[in-house]
C-alpha positions as CSV (number, residue, x, y, z in Angstrom):
1,M,-2.3,-6.8,16.8
2,S,0.3,-5.2,14.4
3,K,0.2,-2.6,11.9
4,V,2.7,-2.9,8.7
5,G,3.7,0.8,7.6
6,G,3.9,1.2,3.7
7,S,7.6,2.2,3.9
8,L,8.4,-1.3,4.9
9,L,6.5,-2.7,1.7
10,T,8.7,-2.0,-0.7
11,N,10.0,-4.3,-3.6
12,G,12.4,-6.9,-2.9
13,N,11.6,-6.4,1.2
14,V,8.1,-7.8,1.7
15,L,8.7,-11.5,2.3
16,N,11.7,-10.2,4.8
17,V,9.5,-8.0,6.8
18,M,6.5,-10.0,6.9
19,N,8.8,-12.9,8.4
20,H,10.4,-10.8,11.0
21,V,6.6,-9.4,12.2
22,V,5.1,-12.7,12.2
23,E,8.0,-14.4,14.4
24,R,8.1,-11.1,17.0
25,E,4.4,-11.0,17.0
26,R,3.4,-15.0,17.4
27,P,6.4,-16.3,19.2
28,Y,4.5,-18.8,20.9
29,G,1.5,-19.2,18.5
30,G,-1.7,-17.9,18.8
31,K,-4.1,-15.3,16.8
32,L,-2.5,-12.3,14.9
33,I,-4.3,-9.4,13.1
34,I,-2.1,-7.4,10.5
35,V,-3.3,-3.8,9.1
36,V,-1.2,-3.2,5.8
37,S,-0.7,0.1,4.1
38,A,-0.1,0.3,0.4
39,M,3.4,-0.2,-0.9
40,K,5.6,3.0,-0.9
41,G,4.6,5.7,-3.5
42,V,1.3,3.4,-4.9
43,T,-1.2,5.8,-3.1
44,D,0.4,9.3,-4.8
45,L,0.3,7.2,-7.9
46,L,-3.6,5.9,-7.7
47,I,-4.7,9.7,-6.8
48,R,-2.7,11.1,-9.6
49,A,-4.2,8.0,-11.9
50,S,-7.7,9.2,-10.3
51,D,-7.4,12.9,-10.7
52,N,-5.8,13.4,-14.1
53,H,-7.1,10.3,-15.9
54,D,-3.7,9.0,-16.2
55,P,-3.6,5.6,-17.3
56,K,0.2,5.1,-16.9
57,A,0.2,6.4,-13.3
58,L,-2.2,3.3,-12.3
59,D,0.3,1.0,-14.4
60,D,3.2,2.0,-12.3
61,A,1.3,1.5,-9.4
62,I,-0.2,-1.8,-10.2
63,L,3.3,-2.9,-11.7
64,M,4.9,-2.6,-8.4
65,Y,2.8,-5.1,-7.0
66,V,3.3,-7.6,-10.0
67,N,6.9,-7.5,-9.8
68,E,6.9,-8.2,-6.3
69,A,4.6,-11.0,-6.8
70,L,6.8,-12.5,-9.5
71,N,10.1,-11.9,-7.7
72,L,8.3,-14.1,-5.2
73,G,7.2,-16.8,-7.3
74,L,3.7,-16.0,-7.0
75,N,3.1,-16.2,-10.6
76,K,-0.9,-16.7,-10.3
77,L,-1.3,-13.9,-8.0
78,A,0.9,-11.7,-10.7
79,S,-2.0,-12.8,-13.6
80,F,-4.2,-12.0,-11.1
81,L,-3.1,-8.2,-10.9
82,E,-2.9,-8.0,-14.3
83,L,-6.5,-8.4,-14.4
84,T,-7.2,-5.5,-11.4
85,R,-5.4,-3.2,-13.7
86,E,-7.7,-3.5,-16.6
87,E,-10.5,-3.2,-14.3
88,L,-9.2,0.0,-12.6
89,R,-8.9,1.5,-15.9
90,R,-12.2,1.5,-16.6
91,F,-12.8,3.3,-13.3
92,I,-10.0,6.2,-13.6
93,N,-12.1,8.1,-16.4
94,L,-15.6,8.3,-14.4
95,E,-16.2,11.4,-12.8
96,D,-18.4,10.4,-9.8
97,P,-17.3,11.2,-6.5
98,W,-16.9,7.9,-4.7
99,I,-14.7,6.8,-7.8
100,R,-11.6,8.4,-6.4
101,D,-11.9,6.7,-3.2
102,Y,-12.6,3.6,-4.8
103,V,-9.4,3.5,-6.9
104,V,-7.0,5.1,-4.4
105,I,-7.7,2.5,-1.6
106,H,-7.0,-0.2,-4.1
107,G,-3.5,0.4,-2.9
108,E,-4.1,-1.3,0.8
109,L,-6.5,-3.9,-1.0
110,L,-3.5,-5.3,-3.2
111,S,-1.3,-5.1,-0.2
112,V,-4.0,-7.4,1.7
113,L,-3.6,-9.6,-1.5
114,L,0.0,-9.6,-1.6
115,V,0.5,-10.1,1.8
116,E,-1.6,-13.2,2.4
117,N,-0.2,-15.1,-0.4
118,V,3.3,-14.4,1.2
119,L,1.9,-15.6,4.5
120,R,0.0,-18.6,3.2
121,D,2.4,-19.9,0.4
122,L,5.5,-19.2,1.1
123,L,5.3,-18.9,5.3
124,E,2.8,-21.5,5.6
125,L,0.7,-19.9,7.8
126,N,-3.0,-20.6,8.2
127,A,-3.8,-16.9,7.2
128,R,-6.9,-15.4,5.6
129,A,-7.3,-11.6,3.6
130,V,-10.1,-9.3,5.0
131,Y,-10.8,-7.1,2.4
132,E,-13.8,-5.3,4.5
133,P,-13.0,-5.2,8.2
134,G,-16.6,-3.9,9.3
135,I,-15.5,0.1,9.5
136,M,-18.7,1.8,8.6
137,T,-18.5,5.4,7.7
138,N,-20.7,8.2,6.2
139,D,-19.9,9.5,2.5
140,S,-17.3,12.4,3.3
141,W,-15.7,11.2,0.1
142,G,-11.7,11.3,0.9
143,S,-11.9,11.9,4.6
144,A,-14.6,9.9,5.7
145,L,-16.1,9.9,9.2
146,V,-16.4,6.6,11.1
147,N,-19.7,5.7,12.7
148,H,-18.2,3.9,16.0
149,E,-21.4,2.3,17.3
150,L,-22.2,0.3,13.9
151,S,-18.3,-0.2,13.6
152,S,-17.7,-1.8,16.9
153,R,-20.5,-4.5,16.3
154,Y,-19.7,-5.0,12.7
155,V,-16.0,-5.6,13.3
156,V,-16.2,-7.9,16.5
157,N,-18.7,-9.9,15.2
158,R,-16.3,-10.3,11.6
159,F,-13.2,-11.1,13.5
160,R,-14.7,-13.4,16.2
161,K,-15.9,-15.8,13.4
162,L,-12.5,-15.1,11.6
163,L,-10.1,-15.8,13.8
164,S,-11.9,-18.9,15.1
165,A,-11.1,-20.4,11.7
166,Y,-7.8,-18.7,11.0
167,D,-4.5,-17.7,13.1
168,V,-3.6,-15.0,11.1
169,A,-6.0,-12.0,9.5
170,I,-4.6,-9.4,7.2
171,V,-6.5,-5.8,6.8
172,P,-6.5,-3.4,4.8
173,G,-5.7,-0.1,6.4
174,F,-7.3,3.6,5.1
175,L,-10.7,2.3,4.1
176,G,-14.0,2.2,5.5
177,V,-17.6,1.2,3.7
178,T,-20.6,3.1,3.7
179,E,-24.1,1.7,4.3
180,D,-24.7,1.2,1.0
181,G,-21.7,-0.9,0.2
182,R,-19.7,1.8,-1.1
183,Y,-16.1,2.1,-0.2
184,T,-14.3,5.1,1.4
185,S,-11.0,6.8,2.4
186,L,-10.3,7.6,6.0
187,G,-7.9,10.0,4.6
188,R,-3.7,10.1,4.2
189,G,-2.4,8.1,6.8
190,G,-5.8,6.5,7.8
191,S,-4.0,3.3,8.2
192,D,-2.6,4.1,11.3
193,Y,-6.2,5.0,12.5
194,T,-7.6,1.8,11.1
195,A,-5.1,-0.1,13.4
196,S,-6.3,1.9,16.2
197,L,-9.8,1.6,15.7
198,L,-9.7,-2.5,15.5
199,A,-7.4,-2.5,19.0
200,N,-9.7,-0.6,20.4
201,Y,-13.2,-2.4,19.2
202,L,-11.5,-5.7,19.4
203,G,-9.7,-5.1,23.1
204,A,-6.4,-5.8,22.0
205,S,-3.9,-5.6,25.0
206,R,-1.2,-4.4,22.6
207,L,-0.8,-2.8,19.1
208,T,2.7,-2.4,17.3
209,F,3.1,-0.1,14.7
210,Y,6.2,-1.2,12.4
211,T,7.8,1.8,10.8
212,D,10.9,2.3,9.0
213,S,12.3,4.6,11.4
214,G,12.0,2.5,14.4
215,G,10.1,4.7,17.0
216,L,9.0,8.0,17.5
217,L,12.2,10.4,17.3
218,S,12.2,14.0,19.1
219,G,12.2,15.5,15.7
220,D,11.8,15.0,11.6
221,P,15.6,13.4,10.4
222,R,15.0,15.5,7.4
223,I,14.9,18.8,9.3
224,I,16.3,18.1,12.7
225,N,20.5,17.3,12.5
226,D,20.6,15.3,16.0
227,P,17.3,13.5,16.8
228,V,16.9,10.9,19.6
229,L,14.4,8.3,20.2
230,I,11.6,8.8,22.5
231,K,11.5,5.8,24.5
232,E,8.0,6.5,26.1
233,I,5.3,8.9,25.7
234,S,1.7,9.5,26.7
235,Y,-1.5,9.1,24.6
236,G,-2.1,12.7,25.2
237,E,1.2,13.9,23.8
238,A,0.8,11.3,20.6
239,N,-2.3,12.5,19.8
240,V,-1.5,16.4,19.7
241,A,1.7,15.4,18.1
242,S,-0.3,13.4,15.5
243,M,-2.4,16.3,15.0
244,L,0.7,18.8,14.8
245,G,2.2,16.7,11.8
246,A,4.6,14.6,13.5
247,K,5.8,11.2,12.0
248,K,2.6,12.0,9.6
249,F,0.9,9.7,11.4
250,H,-3.3,10.7,10.8
251,P,-4.4,12.9,13.0
252,R,-6.8,10.8,14.7
253,T,-4.5,7.7,15.0
254,F,-4.4,7.7,18.9
255,E,-8.2,9.1,19.7
256,P,-9.5,5.6,19.8
257,L,-6.9,4.8,22.4
258,M,-7.0,7.3,24.8
259,N,-7.6,6.2,28.4
260,S,-7.6,2.6,26.9
261,R,-5.4,-0.2,28.5
262,V,-4.0,-0.7,24.9
263,V,0.2,-0.7,25.2
264,T,1.1,1.0,21.9
265,F,4.6,0.3,20.5
266,I,6.2,1.7,17.8
267,T,9.4,-0.1,16.2
268,D,10.8,-1.4,13.1
269,P,10.5,-5.3,12.4
270,W,14.8,-5.8,13.0
271,H,15.1,-4.1,16.5
272,E,13.6,-4.6,20.0
273,S,14.1,-0.7,20.7
274,G,11.3,1.7,19.9
275,T,8.8,4.2,21.7
276,Y,6.1,3.1,24.0
277,V,2.8,5.1,24.2
278,I,0.7,4.7,27.6
279,N,-1.4,6.5,29.7
280,N,1.4,7.9,32.0
281,C,2.1,11.5,31.2
282,I,5.4,12.7,32.7
283,T,6.2,17.1,32.5
284,A,8.7,17.5,30.0
285,P,9.1,18.2,26.7
286,K,9.7,15.4,24.1
287,L,9.3,16.6,20.6
288,V,9.5,19.6,18.0
289,T,7.6,19.5,14.9
290,V,7.5,22.2,12.1
291,S,4.2,22.0,9.5
292,E,2.4,24.3,7.1
293,T,-0.3,26.3,8.3
294,G,-2.2,26.7,4.9
295,R,-1.7,30.6,5.2
296,D,1.5,31.0,3.5
297,G,3.3,30.2,6.9
298,F,4.7,27.8,9.2
299,R,3.7,26.4,12.5
300,V,7.0,25.6,14.9
301,S,5.5,23.4,17.6
302,V,6.9,21.6,20.9
303,V,5.1,18.8,22.3
304,G,5.3,17.8,26.0
305,C,3.4,16.6,28.8
306,N,1.0,19.9,30.1
307,L,4.0,22.0,28.7
308,S,1.6,24.9,28.3
309,L,0.2,24.7,32.2
310,N,3.9,25.0,33.3
311,E,5.4,28.5,33.4
312,R,9.1,27.5,33.7
313,L,8.7,25.3,30.6
314,R,6.8,28.0,29.0
315,S,9.1,31.0,29.5
316,E,11.8,29.1,28.1
317,V,10.5,28.3,25.2
318,T,9.4,31.7,24.6
319,K,13.2,32.9,25.4
320,I,14.2,31.1,22.4
321,V,11.2,32.1,20.2
322,S,11.9,35.9,21.2
323,S,15.2,35.7,19.6
324,Y,13.8,35.4,16.4
325,E,11.8,38.7,17.1
326,I,8.6,36.6,17.2
327,N,6.6,37.4,20.5
328,E,3.7,35.3,20.5
329,V,3.7,31.8,21.8
330,R,0.1,30.1,21.9
331,N,-1.2,27.3,23.3
332,E,-2.0,24.3,20.9
333,H,-3.1,22.1,23.7
334,N,-2.2,21.6,27.2
335,H,0.4,19.4,25.6
336,A,2.1,21.8,23.2
337,I,2.8,25.2,22.5
338,S,3.6,27.0,19.1
339,T,4.6,30.1,17.2
340,L,3.9,31.0,13.8
341,V,6.7,31.8,11.4
342,N,6.4,33.3,8.0
343,D,9.9,31.9,6.3
344,W,11.0,28.6,5.9
345,D,14.1,28.8,6.8
346,D,13.4,30.8,9.7
347,A,11.0,28.1,10.8
348,I,13.8,25.6,10.5
349,A,16.5,27.7,12.2
350,L,14.1,28.0,15.4
351,A,13.0,24.5,15.3
352,R,16.6,23.2,15.4
353,D,17.4,25.7,18.3
354,V,14.3,24.3,20.3
355,H,14.9,21.0,19.8
356,R,18.6,21.7,21.3
357,W,16.7,22.7,24.7
358,V,14.4,19.5,24.1
359,R,17.2,17.2,23.8
360,V,18.7,18.6,27.4
361,W,15.4,17.4,29.0
362,I,15.3,14.0,27.1
363,A,19.2,13.3,28.2
């Protein structure tokens, strides 16, 4: 099973990406499920279209798919996408709470449609799109909660039948459906969560997240000058890191895989290197994150196996933090400790100092 991030689905790049993914995931044939995100930038445009009743933002989002379809010679698909735009134009002016989710999840639905055409018509694979994979949720619009009992049953039944007839299934991430049939959103980054849920329900042996970064880094390269690739991390650490904002994973991405036998690999389509996420915890700091607290402040965190329980490691972090005249270091979890900083520049400086310490351990 694999998940392809929206940062890879950009104009002029879709065919190349999907060709590499299929070659890596099906070297000897076999069945494959691919979860896809919306093309890069599309979700933001659809949110703006819905929140501001902005038809131009909607047009810009759909046009990204139309242009890619035309570039690939998929003219019938391009014509269908134009009809989809006209339908969604009628929805963006409505105020019902479920409408926003319905509009926003169309980025993933259109990605599924595009990728199906690429795999079937251009790569000549026996591929089929799945527009509703069976993930059942409540009606908490914008961040729906999954009913695991129902979802597991529906997903298994749906994919058992589908994969008996097709070699590749293309699935939209980010979305669920209520028992009365309305689409819901799982929240930003929800496509990663979708992939983990399906891997858990279907008992997959392996789940590959394809991203543009090629793996999980020790720090955000927009903040940290010299982040390095983490070759291996435990599910517990990855789960905490995602909750603290690492790599913009959905905060529940790794929850379904905790204590599972699924081996997760984070990589890009063109390289063999990446990060393995497994149920093996080695006590050492792994990465640094910086996130907003929502209270005009910033949280600087360092993640590592049982970090908060190790007095030596905790004291070393405390020493670095104290040079900024900050005395409080708090436990976020067994696998992370954090401190709060009021000023953004101070938060970045502290994160870089902590990261220099982390790199010594990684090396």
